C-alpha positions, 0 to 999 in steps of 0.5 A, spaced: 654 851 886 647 848 884 641 852 881 635 853 886 628 855 884 624 858 889 617 862 890 619 869 891 616 871 898 613 878 899 620 880 903 623 878 896 619 882 892 624 888 892 630 884 890 626 881 884 624 888 882 631 890 882 634 884 878 629 886 873 631 893 873 638 891 872 637 886 866 634 891 862 638 893 856 637 896 849 639 890 845 635 886 849 629 890 851 623 884 850 624 881 856 620 881 863 620 888 865 619 891 872 612 894 869 610 887 868 610 886 875 608 893 877 601 892 873 600 885 876 601 888 883 594 890 882 592 884 885 596 885 891 603 884 894 602 877 897 599 874 890 605 877 886 610 874 891 606 867 890 606 868 882 614 869 882 619 864 881 626 865 882 632 861 880 639 863 884 646 861 883 650 862 889 645 866 892 644 871 886 638 871 882 640 869 875 633 868 872 626 869 874 619 868 872 612 871 873 606 866 872 601 871 869 596 865 868 596 858 871 598 856 864 603 862 862 610 863 865 614 869 863 621 868 864 627 873 864 634 872 865 640 876 867 643 878 860 650 874 862 646 868 863 641 867 856 646 862 853 648 859 860 646 851 858 646 849 866 641 854 867 637 853 861 636 846 862 634 847 869 629 852 868 626 848 862 625 842 867 622 846 872 617 849 867 616 842 864 614 838 870 608 840 873 610 836 880 615 842 880 609 847 882 611 852 876 606 850 871 600 846 871 599 839 867 596 840 860 597 846 855 601 851 857 606 857 855 613 859 856 615 866 854 622 868 854 627 873 851 630 873 844 636 869 844 635 865 851 637 858 850 631 855 854 627 856 848 632 851 844 631 846 850 624 846 850 623 846 842 628 840 842 623 837 847 617 837 843 614 844 845 611 848 839 612 855 837 605 859 839 602 865 835 606 871 834 607 877 838 609 884 835 614 888 839 614 896 837 619 901 840 620 908 839 627 911 840 627 917 845 634 920 843 630 925 839 625 930 842 618 927 842 613 932 840 607 934 845 601 930 843 595 933 840 591 932 846 590 934 853 594 929 858 594 929 865 598 925 870 593 921 874 594 921 882 589 918 887 584 924 886 583 922 879 584 914 880 577 913 878 578 916 871 584 912 869 580 906 872 574 907 868 578 908 861 581 901 863 574 898 864 571 901 857 577 899 853 578 892 855 572 887 855 572 883 861 577 888 865 577 887 872 580 893 874 577 897 880 579 903 884 582 899 890 586 895 885 589 902 882 591 904 889 594 897 891 598 897 884 600 905 886 603 902 893 607 897 889 615 898 889 615 898 881 610 904 881 615 909 884 618 909 877 611 909 873 606 914 871 598 913 869 596 918 864 589 920 862 588 924 855 582 928 855 578 931 849 576 938 848 570 937 853 574 935 858 572 927 858 577 922 859 578 918 852 584 914 853 589 912 858 596 909 859 601 907 864 608 908 863 614 904 867 621 906 867 627 901 869 631 907 871 636 912 867 638 910 860 634 904 860 628 901 856 621 904 858 615 900 858 607 901 856 602 897 859 597 898 858 594 903 853 587 903 851 582 908 848 574 908 851 570 905 847 565 911 846 571 915 843 575 911 838 576 912 831 579 920 833 586 919 833 586 919 841 590 912 841 596 915 837 596 921 841 596 918 848 601 913 845 606 919 843 604 922 850 607 915 853 613 916 849 614 923 851 613 921 859 618 916 859 623 921 855 622 925 861 623 920 866 630 918 862 628 912 858 632 910 852 627 907 848 619 906 849 616 899 847 611 894 848 608 888 845 601 886 842 598 880 839 600 879 831 592 879 830 591 886 833 592 890 827 589 896 829 593 897 835 600 895 831 597 901 826 596 906 832 603 905 835 606 906 828 602 912 827 605 914 834 612 913 831 614 906 834 617 901 829 615 894 828 620 889 830 621 882 828 615 877 831 616 874 838 613 867 839 612 864 846 613 856 846 607 852 847 606 845 850 599 842 847 599 837 853 
């Protein structure tokens, strides 16, 4: 049967999240995670649905993509279909031709997991490798020590603290209390926690959101930040250790995230927290 691409409806978001959970593997951890959809959900279920593309064969989802930006699609595959030639050609055609309504014309980017044949198809079609991203991961088979920082799991009453740290950690952040509640109402957040680290005065100094994909599957950190007024004191390392510990308690097999290769400070923080740097990952770029 032919492969069909469609925009996910709100009613289909449960299937999307379920597929992403099923596809998480320790040996291929660096593809779109339920937590990516969960974090995007802060914009609302309707926008999340409109930003997701599904590719189905015989009614089953075999690949899906999240339009994180108008010029970036992040694609995940059923692990059994990573080298499926028919699927790779169809996905490549859908993202390469603006009239198909996936990506805009001009300069665009495609993220796909390591080992996905679609990357070879796009590269042969003239797409280029973009700047490196660095994956980091921590094995959770051994106990994770308690962080040297008081860390609280944030609920609705403290949501404003999580929001404040986010806004003070990232220039141009548009996170708001309303968006936190929208995110927390999303399907993926049932398997997530927001953590806030506090200094000795009780001030919120660092925060992270952790996302589980289920027992024995890779868990994801997205995002993690330290309040700009409290940097340089080891709080980033401490909240990252807390994130790994929380994911271990939630049954995750590993904790992982990715950061741009130029962000040497973030990479050093993750490594100090016991995460191991992996081989660089690169998106595909069409210069247009």
